[in-house]
C-alpha positions, -999 to 999 in steps of 0.1 A, spaced: -2 -1 -1 13 35 -6 -2 47 25 18 21 42 54 38 28 40 73 30 29 69 70 65 60 78 71 101 72 42 115 86 24 90 111 -2 111 121 -18 90 91 -21 59 118 -48 81 134 -84 82 129 -105 115 128 -120 124 156 -132 150 183 -107 157 208 -76 148 189 -48 177 192 -32 163 210 -28 128 201 -26 150 162 8 172 181 20 140 195 21 125 159 26 149 135 47 178 154 66 148 178 75 124 153 52 100 179 34 72 160 6 51 182 11 19 205 -2 -3 179 0 15 143 -26 8 121 -41 22 86 -70 1 86 -91 33 76 -70 35 45 -88 4 19 -63 16 -6 -60 2 -46 -37 -7 -65 -42 26 -87 -25 41 -60 8 58 -69 29 80 -49 52 98 -79 74 124 -82 65 155 -108 90 179 -123 83 215 -127 105 246 -132 107 258 -98 120 218 -87 106 184 -82 73 177 -64 59 142 -46 23 138 -62 6 113 -45 -29 95 -61 -54 85 -40 -81 63 -63 -107 61 -36 -128 88 -24 -127 80 6 -87 79 15 -85 108 -8 -110 126 25 -98 111 50 -59 115 40 -70 152 44 -84 155 79 -55 137 92 -29 156 72 -42 190 66 -75 189 94 -55 181 125 -73 151 127 -108 169 124 -139 148 112 -146 182 83 -168 180 54 -145 180 24 -167 195 -2 -177 171 -34 -159 198 -55 -125 195 -40 -102 170 -56 -71 178 -49 -46 197 -27 -10 206 -21 -1 205 7 35 230 17 58 220 54 45 182 64 73 169 89 87 149 78 101 120 105 115 98 82 141 123 75 150 131 103 153 102 120 175 88 88 194 118 94 196 113 131 208 80 126 231 92 105 243 121 128 253 93 157 264 68 134 296 84 128 303 92 163 286 125 168 267 129 203 250 164 208 223 156 189 201 183 208 223 208 193 225 188 158 185 193 156 183 230 161 214 229 130 189 207 115 158 224 110 169 261 109 169 250 72 130 237 65 149 225 31 163 193 52 126 182 65 94 198 51 74 185 26 58 197 -1 26 172 -12 6 170 -38 -24 149 -29 -53 142 -59 -82 124 -58 -101 108 -88 -134 118 -103 -140 145 -127 -127 180 -122 -146 210 -106 -175 176 -98 -185 187 -142 -194 149 -159 -180 138 -189 -217 150 -208 -210 189 -197 -175 188 -208 -180 178 -240 -159 148 -237 -159 107 -242 -165 91 -210 -143 73 -214 -114 97 -215 -128 120 -186 -115 108 -155 -77 102 -173 -81 145 -186 -97 149 -152 -64 135 -132 -41 157 -159 -58 188 -149 -57 184 -117 -20 173 -112 -10 204 -139 -31 230 -120 -12 221 -83 16 224 -100 10 256 -109 3 267 -74 35 255 -59 54 270 -92 39 302 -90 46 299 -46 80 291 -52 92 321 -77 65 340 -79 56 345 -38 45 380 -37 22 372 -62 -11 364 -52 -46 373 -59 -65 337 -52 -90 345 -84 -65 348 -104 -41 321 -93 -68 295 -99 -76 309 -135 -45 306 -146 -36 272 -126 -70 263 -145 -58 274 -180 -22 261 -175 -42 225 -166 -68 223 -195 -36 231 -212 -13 205 -205 -40 177 -203 -56 190 -240 -23 202 -255 -44 237 -255 -67 254 -239 -107 259 -238 -117 289 -227 -156 272 -227 -142 244 -207 -127 269 -182 -155 290 -176 -175 258 -170 -153 248 -140 -158 279 -125 -188 291 -134 -192 319 -157 -209 323 -185 -218 358 -214 -247 358 -193 -229 361 -158 -223 338 -129 -239 305 -131 -224 284 -104 -192 265 -101 -154 270 -84 -157 309 -82 -172 311 -53 -156 290 -35 -129 321 -34 -153 349 -24 -155 356 12 -192 348 27 -198 387 29 -186 398 -3 -207 376 -22 -230 401 -36 -194 411 -60 -205 376 -75 -222 385 -111 -193 417 -117 -166 395 -104 -182 367 -131 -182 389 -162 -147 401 -152 -138 363 -154 -157 357 -186 -135 384 -203 -103 368 -186 -105 335 -196 -111 346 -236 -81 370 -233 -60 337 -223 -73 317 -250 -69 339 -273 -33 346 -261 -28 309 -260 -35 305 -299 -7 330 -304 13 312 -283 4 281 -290 42 271 -300 56 278 -266 55 251 -241 33 253 -216 50 264 -184 69 289 -207 33 303 -212 27 303 -176 60 324 -167 50 348 -196 14 352 -178 29 358 -138 53 383 -157 24 397 -167 2 394 -139 1 430 -122 -6 447 -152 -31 418 -162 -49 420 -131 -54 462 -132 -66 454 -167 -91 437 -155 -106 446 -126 -93 419 -106 -71 442 -81 -67 474 -73 
């Protein structure tokens, strides 16, 4: 089981979501302690599960694919929601986790340090953990199922092809977020980030950008907001701005489509860098930021 290897890195996977699990979570995630009787019986597992490494312009990133929806949801509850029994929205099909403490890396370094004859582990611990890159991981978790909860019929895709296309869109959508946070850490505009991540995901999965598909995922059209992921990125108190925002997003996806056509010869990652380098100007012209 893929999760068996992963639990050696993140022992909180041995726990079960529930109330009053804060102390158990801290003991596992923050101190690296495994339960007395570690078990992964919470997870069904599948032969389709995988743990791979994806190469990006910002460096490699680990990608965990969990075929069974209940395994995906439980992994999020244990790794993201601190063992709380949170409800996971059906439209949530992937997530990038930044800063996971990898206790296997820590234990391997401690073993090597002591084997070399050194004895001051407390001091070495301070030195080793001072650089987060030594032991903190970035992990993308992907689920199966239709992207953004959109059926193959609505997407205009063959039923037999849509699961794999959805998986690719999810993968490259999340990789886009990783690249943007690593290479452009100061440029954080949530709606823009989602538009661009969808754009690269679609372009990588299909070989071209499809604005109609992007509009369907976000729930925008020439008539305004039709219901989709866009509302997830707006605070509750600003929901009244959705119609105006939908109009701006609809216009922006058409602009991106034209740019993608004109730059079809360049790689999708290069197209991402092209967009990000012009983010401030594009967002201001589109009215997405001040």
